[in-house]
C-alpha positions in Angstrom: 140.0 34.7 80.9 139.6 30.9 80.7 135.8 30.6 81.1 136.3 27.1 82.7 137.7 28.8 85.8 135.8 30.2 88.7 135.7 33.8 90.0 135.0 33.4 93.8 134.1 36.6 95.6 134.3 36.3 99.4 133.1 38.3 102.4 135.1 36.7 105.2 133.8 36.0 108.7 134.5 38.7 111.2 136.8 38.3 114.3 134.6 40.1 116.8 133.0 39.8 120.2 130.0 41.4 118.5 128.5 39.0 115.8 128.2 41.7 113.1 128.2 39.0 110.3 125.2 37.2 111.8 122.5 39.9 111.9 122.1 40.9 108.3 118.9 40.4 106.4 120.7 41.0 103.1 123.9 39.7 101.6 127.2 41.7 101.4 126.7 44.4 98.8 130.3 45.1 97.9 131.0 41.7 96.2 127.4 41.7 94.8 128.1 44.9 93.0 131.4 43.6 91.6 129.7 40.5 90.4 126.8 42.5 88.8 129.3 44.6 86.8 131.2 41.6 85.6 128.1 39.8 84.5 126.9 42.9 82.7 129.9 42.8 80.4 130.5 39.0 80.4 127.4 37.0 81.2 129.2 33.7 80.6 131.5 34.1 83.6 131.3 31.5 86.3 131.0 33.7 89.5 130.5 32.3 93.0 129.5 34.6 95.8 130.4 33.5 99.4 129.3 35.1 102.7 131.2 33.2 105.3 128.4 33.8 107.8 126.5 31.2 105.9 128.6 29.5 103.3 132.1 27.9 103.0 134.8 28.9 100.5 134.6 26.2 97.8 137.4 24.0 96.6 139.7 26.0 94.3 141.6 25.0 91.2 144.7 26.5 89.6 143.8 29.6 87.6 140.7 30.4 89.6 140.4 34.1 90.8 139.6 34.8 94.4 138.4 38.3 95.4 138.3 39.1 99.1 136.4 42.0 100.7 138.5 43.1 103.6 137.5 45.0 106.8 139.6 45.5 109.9 137.5 43.0 111.9 137.9 40.3 109.2 141.5 41.0 108.3 142.9 37.8 109.9 140.4 35.6 108.1 141.1 37.6 104.8 144.8 36.8 105.2 144.0 33.1 105.9 141.8 32.8 102.8 144.5 34.5 100.6 147.0 31.9 101.8 144.5 29.0 101.2 143.8 30.3 97.7 147.4 30.7 96.7 148.2 27.2 97.9 145.5 26.1 95.4 147.1 28.0 92.6 144.4 30.7 92.5 145.0 34.4 91.6 144.2 36.5 94.7 142.8 40.1 94.7 142.2 42.0 98.0 139.7 44.9 98.2 137.4 46.6 100.6 138.0 49.4 103.1 140.8 47.8 105.0 142.7 46.8 101.9 142.3 50.4 100.6 144.2 51.8 103.6 146.6 48.8 104.0 147.5 48.2 100.4 151.3 48.1 100.9 150.9 46.1 104.1 148.6 43.6 102.3 151.2 43.0 99.6 154.0 42.8 102.2 152.2 40.4 104.6 149.9 38.3 102.5 150.4 36.3 99.3 147.9 38.5 97.5 148.7 39.2 93.8 146.8 42.5 93.6 145.0 45.0 95.8 142.1 47.2 94.6 141.7 50.5 96.5 138.4 52.4 96.8 135.3 51.4 94.9 136.1 48.2 93.0 133.5 47.6 90.2 135.5 49.1 87.4 138.9 48.0 88.6 137.9 44.4 89.1 136.4 44.3 85.6 139.6 45.6 84.2 141.6 42.8 85.9 139.2 40.0 84.8 138.2 41.2 81.4 141.3 43.2 80.2 144.0 41.4 82.1 145.3 44.5 84.0 148.4 43.5 85.9 149.2 46.4 88.3 149.8 45.2 91.8 147.9 48.2 93.4 145.0 49.6 91.4 143.0 52.7 92.3 139.3 52.2 91.9 136.8 54.9 91.0 136.7 58.0 93.1 134.7 60.5 90.9 131.3 62.0 91.8 128.3 61.0 89.7 125.6 58.4 89.5 125.8 55.0 91.1 126.9 52.5 88.4 124.8 49.7 90.0 122.0 51.3 91.9 120.3 47.9 92.3 122.9 45.0 92.5 121.7 41.7 90.9 120.8 39.5 93.9 119.8 36.7 91.6 123.6 36.0 91.5 123.4 34.5 95.0 122.7 30.8 95.1 120.2 31.3 98.0 118.8 34.2 100.0 117.0 31.9 102.5 119.4 32.6 105.4 118.7 36.3 105.1 115.0 35.7 104.8 115.2 33.8 108.1 117.1 36.6 109.8 114.4 39.0 108.8 111.7 36.7 110.1 113.3 36.4 113.5 113.8 40.2 113.7 111.6 42.9 115.2 110.8 44.1 111.7 108.7 41.1 110.9 106.1 42.3 113.4 105.2 45.3 111.2 106.5 44.5 107.7 105.9 41.7 105.3 109.3 42.0 103.8 112.6 44.0 104.0 115.1 44.8 101.4 118.5 46.6 101.1 119.1 49.7 98.9 122.0 52.0 98.8 120.8 55.4 97.6 124.2 57.1 98.2 127.8 56.0 98.4 130.3 58.2 100.1 130.0 61.0 102.6 129.5 64.7 101.8 131.0 65.9 105.1 134.5 67.5 104.8 136.7 66.9 106.7 135.4 63.5 107.7 134.7 62.6 111.3 137.9 61.7 113.2 136.9 58.0 113.7 135.7 57.5 110.1 137.8 55.3 107.8 138.2 57.9 105.1 137.1 56.8 101.6 137.2 58.6 98.2 136.0 62.1 98.1 132.8 62.9 96.4 129.4 61.2 96.4 127.8 58.7 94.1 124.0 58.4 94.2 120.9 57.1 92.5 119.4 59.4 90.0 116.3 60.9 91.8 114.2 60.5 88.6 114.8 56.7 88.7 114.2 56.3 92.4 110.5 55.2 92.3 111.1 53.1 89.3 113.7 51.1 91.3 111.5 50.9 94.4 108.6 49.6 92.2 110.8 46.9 90.8 111.9 45.8 94.2 108.3 45.6 95.5 106.9 44.0 92.4 109.5 41.2 92.4 109.6 40.6 96.1 105.9 40.6 96.9 104.0 40.2 93.6 106.3 37.8 92.0 106.8 40.0 88.9 109.8 39.0 86.8 113.0 40.9 87.5 116.5 40.3 86.2 118.0 41.8 89.4 115.6 41.2 92.3 114.6 37.6 93.1 111.0 36.9 94.0 111.0 36.4 97.8 111.3 33.0 99.3 108.4 31.9 101.4 109.8 31.0 104.8 107.7 29.0 107.2 107.5 31.0 110.4 105.5 31.5 113.5 103.1 34.2 114.6 100.7 34.7 117.4 98.0 33.0 115.5 99.9 29.8 114.9 102.1 28.4 112.1 101.7 29.8 108.6 103.7 31.1 105.6 104.7 34.3 107.3 104.9 36.8 104.4 102.0 37.7 102.3 101.8 39.5 98.9 100.4 42.7 100.5 101.2 44.9 103.4 104.1 47.2 104.1 107.7 46.6 103.0 110.7 48.2 104.7 113.6 49.4 102.6 116.9 49.6 104.6 119.0 52.5 103.1 122.4 52.3 104.8 123.8 55.4 103.0 125.3 58.2 105.0 122.5 60.5 104.0 119.2 59.6 102.2 119.6 60.2 98.5 122.4 62.8 99.1 119.9 65.6 98.6 122.6 68.4 98.9 121.9 72.1 99.0 118.5 71.8 97.3 117.3 69.3 99.9 113.8 70.8 100.4 113.0 71.1 96.7 114.4 67.6 96.0 112.4 66.1 98.8 109.3 67.8 97.7 109.7 66.4 94.1 110.4 63.0 95.5 107.4 63.0 97.9 105.0 64.3 95.2 106.1 61.8 92.6 105.6 58.7 94.7 103.4 56.3 92.7 99.9 56.0 94.1 100.2 52.2 94.4 103.2 52.5 96.7 101.6 54.9 99.2 101.2 53.1 102.5 103.0 50.1 101.1 106.7 51.2 101.3 108.6 52.7 104.2 112.3 53.6 104.5 114.8 53.3 107.3 117.5 55.9 106.5 120.5 57.5 108.0 120.7 61.3 108.4 123.0 63.9 110.0 121.3 65.8 112.8 122.4 69.1 111.4 120.6 68.4 108.1 117.2 67.9 109.8 116.9 71.6 110.4 113.3 72.6 109.6 109.8 71.2 110.1 109.4 71.1 106.3 112.3 68.7 105.9 111.0 66.3 108.5 107.5 66.5 107.1 108.7 65.8 103.5 110.7 62.9 104.7 107.6 61.4 106.2 105.5 62.1 103.1 108.2 60.4 101.0 107.8 57.2 103.1 110.6 57.6 105.6 109.4 56.1 108.9 112.6 55.6 110.8 115.8 57.7 110.9 119.1 56.7 112.4 121.0 59.7 113.8 124.7 59.8 114.6 124.6 61.7 118.0 128.0 60.3 119.1 128.7 62.5 122.2 126.9 64.6 124.8 129.4 67.5 124.9 130.0 70.2 122.3 133.8 70.0 123.0 133.9 66.3 122.1 131.9 66.9 119.0 134.5 69.4 117.9 137.4 66.9 118.5 135.4 64.3 116.5 135.1 66.8 113.5 131.3 66.3 113.8 130.4 69.8 112.4 127.3 70.0 114.7 126.2 70.9 118.2 124.0 69.5 121.0 121.4 71.9 119.9 121.4 70.3 116.4 120.7 67.0 118.1 117.8 68.4 120.2 116.3 70.1 117.2 116.5 67.1 114.9 115.0 64.7 117.5 112.1 67.1 118.1 111.4 67.8 114.4 111.5 64.1 113.5 109.3 63.1 116.5 106.8 65.9 115.7 106.6 64.6 112.2 105.8 61.0 113.4 109.2 59.6 112.4 110.8 57.0 114.8 114.4 57.6 115.8 117.5 55.4 116.3 120.0 57.4 118.3 123.7 56.3 118.1 126.4 57.1 120.5 130.2 56.5 120.8 131.9 55.8 124.1 135.6 56.3 124.7 135.9 59.2 122.2 139.2 61.1 121.8 140.0 62.8 125.1 137.0 61.2 126.9 136.8 61.7 130.6 134.5 60.4 133.3 132.7 63.8 133.2 132.2 63.8 129.4 130.9 60.3 129.5 128.4 61.2 132.2 127.2 64.1 130.1 126.7 61.7 127.2 124.6 59.5 129.4 122.6 62.5 130.4 122.2 63.7 126.8 120.8 60.3 125.9 118.2 60.7 128.7 117.5 64.3 127.5 116.9 63.2 123.9 114.6 60.4 125.0 112.5 62.9 126.9 112.4 65.4 123.9 111.3 62.6 121.5 108.3 61.7 123.7 108.2 58.0 122.9 109.6 58.2 119.3 113.1 56.8 120.1 112.6 53.2 119.2 116.2 52.0 119.4 119.6 53.2 120.7 123.2 52.2 120.2 126.3 52.9 122.2 129.6 51.3 121.2 133.2 51.7 122.1 135.1 53.6 119.5 137.7 51.6 117.6 140.2 53.7 115.5 140.7 51.6 112.4 143.5 52.3 109.9 142.4 55.1 107.5 141.0 57.3 110.3 142.5 60.4 111.9 142.1 58.7 115.3 144.3 55.8 114.2 147.0 58.3 113.3 146.5 59.9 116.7 146.9 56.6 118.5 150.2 55.8 116.6 151.5 59.3 117.4 150.6 58.9 121.1 152.3 55.5 121.3 155.5 57.0 119.9 155.4 59.9 122.3 155.1 57.5 125.2 158.1 55.5 124.0 156.2 52.5 122.6 157.9 52.5 119.2 157.6 48.8 118.7 153.8 48.8 119.1 153.5 52.0 117.0 155.5 50.3 114.2 153.5 47.2 114.5 150.3 49.1 113.9 151.8 50.9 110.9 153.2 47.8 109.2 150.6 45.1 109.9 147.9 44.0 107.7 146.1 41.8 110.2 144.5 43.9 113.0 143.7 42.7 116.5 140.5 44.7 117.1 140.3 44.0 120.8 143.9 45.1 121.3 143.4 48.2 119.2 140.3 49.1 121.3 142.2 48.6 124.6 145.3 50.6 123.4 143.0 53.4 122.3 141.4 53.7 125.7 144.8 53.5 127.4 146.6 56.1 125.2 143.9 58.5 123.9 141.4 58.8 126.7 141.2 59.3 130.5 138.8 56.5 131.1 139.1 52.8 131.8 137.2 49.9 130.1 135.3 49.4 133.3 134.2 53.1 133.2 132.9 52.7 129.6 131.1 49.5 130.5 129.4 51.2 133.4 128.3 54.1 131.2 126.9 51.6 128.7 125.0 49.8 131.5 123.5 53.1 132.6 122.3 53.8 129.1 120.9 50.3 128.9 118.8 51.0 132.0 117.5 54.2 130.5 116.6 52.3 127.4 114.8 49.6 129.4 112.8 52.0 131.4 111.6 53.7 128.2 110.9 50.4 126.2 113.8 51.3 123.8 115.6 48.5 122.1 119.4 48.5 122.7 122.2 46.0 122.2 123.9 44.6 125.3 127.2 44.4 123.3 129.1 47.7 123.4 132.1 46.2 121.6 132.5 46.7 117.9 135.7 44.7 118.1 
């Protein structure tokens, strides 16, 4: 590649009633991982990373390469950037979850030159460094170890916007810093949940033996200013506190690691033994200084020992996918668990002193007024079981994005009701209208109206308010 040209990797702004692009305290990881891989093999490359929540796409020159990370809610903006880039004479590559499931539609409806499906680090490197020309390229799908367990954040021009988001958040009350880490990529559940945008099979994860080495590097660079080629020393952001104005973060105190994997470290069948090794091998200097916010499946929190070992390993907060308050709906969602699994997980975590974030879906497949009422009651029940340990709750309206079983169900139902034109539109379009998709889903796949869903959400908000639980007033993902 001509090294005078730029490689511009963009995470486009979302088209959403819910500002999902404006509440992150870390930059988009997908494009960061791709840039990290490229720099590993060709340090001389001129790579520009753009998060449209905070930066604008730069001026482009003929021969530049523009990579766009596509989701359903930013698909319109992804298409617009592709058109802009082609008018400038750039080479355009689309990737991300939406492009993975809309590869043909992307080539038919946008001026993109190539589409990368699935995980893109290796495929993107092949395009840039080896000149691979295939119009659709399958990225990596195999199981194994994460190729970039700690993406190089020094490639971002500035992390100040994310520092400021953290400082404004509730986290700044208890932690001196927060950082993102992906311990696992991919989901081990088969078949996937019906609403899930299905990715490649298999799981990539951090090697357990390297885990604390990586955590030590993060803390050392962020709080102690130790030199790191991948983790920038933190930016001191002037903030406020009850005692007046000061430089908010100090070099000591607890740090929160956000692990947005489907399951903390993908512990697998040997979960208890792996957790025991992890907890016992925590370096002494990190004890009391690092805490983790992780995701977990309720059916996997199935013994007091698991909850206690999570706590001992530093896990202070767990986000649980509860989704529904009826066993029948959980079966339709392919959730592979029961309400009793929910109750047990919440009790075990709360008994171990771990705070809980319970997540619900409203407007699930076949939803009725009765099932939604039971979901509201199940929320109330779990709050009572937790005895003050539910710190946050979420309840959003389901949106069946392309790549999910529920999306196929919607298209099928549209055809069965004689709406062939709309069914074909959903099958053939690259740009999605999330609000329309959400409305069509409720109309054709449930027995509830939007007003019913909003009323249920308002009831859950009131339960949360009475129990001092944080909860978003925005139920829409679209």
